[in-house]
DRENMIPA-929145 format. One record per residue: residue in three letters; x, y, z of N, C-alpha, C, CB in turn. Coordinates in steps of 0.2 Angstrom, whole numbers, plus 5000, padded with zeros to 4 digits. Each point is the difference from the previous one (the first is absolute). Glycine has a CB too. Example, Ala and Ser with C-alpha at 12.3 -4.5 7.8 and 13.67 -1.06 7.14 Angstrom:
<pts>
ala506649725039499650065000500450065000499149945006ser500750114990500450065001499650055003500649974990
</pts>
This chain:
<pts>
met573151724947499549995006499450014995500650055012asp499149994985499250044998499949904996500250204995glu500249775002499949954997499749975004500750004992val499749965016499849965004499350035002501249965004leu498950114998499250015003499550004995500450065008thr499549934985499550014997499749924998500550134997phe500249835004499849925001499449995004501249974999leu499150045008499849995008499350024999501050045007lys498850024992499450034999499449984994500750095005asp499949894989499349964994499849945005500750024986asn499749935018499849955002500150015009500349944987pro499350095015499850035007500149935005499150124994val500749835004500149965008500949954997498149975006phe502350054997500649985000500049965007500650094993tyr500249895006500049945006500750035004499349864992leu500750135014500750055003500149925004499850185003ala501049824997500349945003500350025006500249944990thr499950025017500550035004500149925003499750155002val500749865003500249945004499950035006500949944992glu498850005013500049995006500649935002498850054999gly501749995006500349945000500449974994499150005007asp500949934991499949984993499749974996500750025002ile498649995001499350004996499950064996499549935009pro500450064982499850044998499050025002501349954993lys498750115005499450055003499850044992500550035015val498749954984500150044993499150015001501449924989arg498450155010499550014998499750074995500249915011pro499350094991499950054996499950085000499749904997phe500450144999500450075000499550044997501449974999gly498250095001499750044994500250074999499249935002phe501250085004500150095000500849994998499150075010val500949994984500950004999500050094996500449824996met500050225006500050084998500850014998498950055009asn501150024988500750024999499850065003500749954990phe499950065015500050065005500850025000498949965009glu501150104989500850035000500649954997499650075012gly500049904982500549974997500049945002500750104999lys499049855007500149935003499249974998500950035012leu499249924988499349945000500049975006500049964987tyr499650075015499550005006499549935002500150144998phe499849835005499549965004499850015005500449934996gly499150055009499850025005499649915003499950174997thr500149865009499749945005499850035008500849914992ser498950025012500150045007500349965004499050045000asn501450025006500549975003499649925003500750155002gln498749855000499749955002500049934997499550095004lys500749924992500149934993500549955001499750094991pro500549835008500449995001500750014995499149935006val500650114987500550044995500450035004499350024990phe500550035013500350065005500849975003498550045006arg501149934997500749955005500449984996499449945008gln500450034986500449954996500550044997499249934997leu500450145000500750034997500450065004499349984989lys500450025017500650045005500549955002499350075006ala500549854995500649955002500550014995499349925006asn500250064988500550004993499750044996500549895000pro500050144997499350064995500149984992500250125009asn500249814992499849984991499549994998500949954998phe499050064996499149984996499949994994499550085007glu500049864989500150014995499350005000501349974997ile498550084994499350005001499749974990500250145013ser499449804984500049994996499250004999501349954999thr498650074994499249994997500250004993499150075010thr500349904987500049974994499350074995500449825007ser499650204988499850024995499349954996501250075000lys498549974998499349964996500449984995499050075002thr501549954995500849974996500349965001500150074997asn499949895009500649945002500650055001499849894992glu500250175008500750035001500050005007500250074990trp500349935017500249995007500350064999500149875004ile500150145002500550045003500149975005499950094996arg500849915007500549985008500350055000500449894999leu499350155009500250065001500450005007498950044993lys501749965008500450015006500250045003500249954997gly500150045008500450075004499850005005500250094993lys499949975014500149995006499350055003501649985000ala498250025004499550055004500350035004499249935000val500550114998500350085005499350065002501450004992phe498450015015499550015001500050065002499849905002asn499650154995500250065000499350035001501150004992ser498649995014499350005000499850085004499949845001thr500450234995499750065004499350034997501350045002arg498550005001499550024998500050044993499950005012gln500450024987500250014990499949934995501250095003thr499149855001499849964995499449975001501149984999lys498950005006499150005001499650014997500150015006gln499950064995499650074995500049974992500450115008ala500349894991500049974993499649944998501250045000ala499049905004499749934998499250025002501249895003leu498450125001499450025001499750044992500450015014asp500050044983499950044994499949944996500750115001thr499849854999500449964993499249955002501950014999met498049965005499349945001499650025006500649894996pro498850165001499550025007499749955004499750084994met500249865001499749945005500449995009499749924986leu501050095012500350015006499950035005500649994996lys498950065003499750045006499749955003499750124996asn499949855003499749945003500349965006499650004989met500950005008500749955004500250045008500749974986tyr499650095010500450055003500250074999500349914999ser500150135004499850075001500850025000498750015005val501550064993500750015001500250015007500050044989asp499449955015500350025007499949945004499750124999asp500249824998500149945004500449985002499449984996ser500649945008500850015001500249934997500150105011ile499549864985499949934996500450014993498749975005phe501150084993500150014991500650005000499350064996glu501149895001500650014998500150014992500249925010leu500350084990500450054992500649964998499650145003phe500649844994500749974998500250014993499949915007tyr500650104990500350014994500549954997499750105002ile500349864992500749974998500550034999499349934995glu501350035009500750024997500349964998500250075006asp500249954991500549934993499549964998501249975006gly498250074991499649964997500249974992499350075007glu500549894991500249954993499349964999501449995003ala498350044991499449974998500249954992499350135008thr500649844993500049934995499250004998501049915007phe499050084984499350024997500249924994499650185003asn500049784997500049944999499450014994500549945011asp499549994985499550004995500049905000500250164992met499349835005499949934998500649964993498650055003lys501750014995500349984996500850005002499050044993gly501149975013500649985003500450075001500049884996thr499850185000500150075001500250025006499350014992ser501350015010500050035008500350074998500349875008arg499550174994500450085002500050035008499750034989thr500849965014500250055006500150065000500549935003val499350135001500050054999500250035008499349984987lys501150075016500250015007499650075000501349925003leu498450075004499850065002500250065004499349934998
</pts>
């Protein structure tokens, strides 16, 4: 998991894909943290991505590094929006405090379950790790 977390933090704009019905939906994300040994992401429950993940928890993330390596991370979203996870998120990325607090009702955090990350490069090398 540390390798995946490092890759995402080193490339801080990554793209999270969901589906709505049979239509793919992709949007940029920038928050990721390790909390209690799980890879967490955050969003607002006012956004379509929240509703999409609640309806179908399968998602995929992808991003590319400056050296043209990329990651494809897939798994299932499990929501865990406790005061403790919210505080950890706000400590990890203080700028989130401009949008959320530990007491608000819209800040949602989810971790990846059954995660699998595939690292690729332009030479065709591919390596998969389980989270």
